[in-house]
C-alpha positions, 0 to 999 in steps of 0.5 A: 311554329305557325298554325292556321285554321280555316273552315271552307264551305265547298260548292255543292257537287253531285254524288261521286268522288271529286278532286278538291286539292286546288280549291283548298290551296286557293282558299289557304294560300298561306300554306306557302309561308309555313315551311315544313309541317302538316296540313290536316283536313277534316270534313264536318259531315257523316255522309261524305268523306275524304281520301287521297288518291289518283289525281290524273285519270278521272276513270279512277273516281268513276271506279271508286263510285261503282265499287262503293255502290256495289259494296254498300247497296241502297234499299237493303231490308236490314237498314233501320235508319231510312227516314232521310232516303235510301241513299242516307244509311249507305252514305254513313257506312261509306263515310265510315269506311273512307274516313273523315280526315286526311293529313298531308305533309308540307315541305318547303311551303308546298303540299308534299303529295305524290306525283299522281295524288290529290285530295278527294271529297267523296260525296255519298249522297244524291243531294248532299248539299254544300259540305264544310271542311276544316283545314288546320295547317302548321309549319316551321314558318321557314318556307 
């Protein structure tokens, strides 16, 4: 079993849902040497999240943003955690709803995503800054 782990600092992006699949693959080309296995991606933040979804039509990402902004609005009077701005507590809630990690199968040294699937960075803050993810990939070593 071959295992590799790398921390990747993502470029700063605006609030919204952003495809990062190709960025991960550029940063970890060794995936092609892993044969069959798994890739786990974990985000080291509490106000951003990760998910797998539609990678072709950008309106899907816009609809995600619209839905979550409506489902978890800012400036609610019952929020106690408000010192970091009106977008902070809603960002924590959205991140908990979406999750902090995704796991993707690796088959023949390639991510075994569906035809229309990609990995999203879900940035829930207006100015979240550069986000860090930890990618752990393991495989048989027979690509």
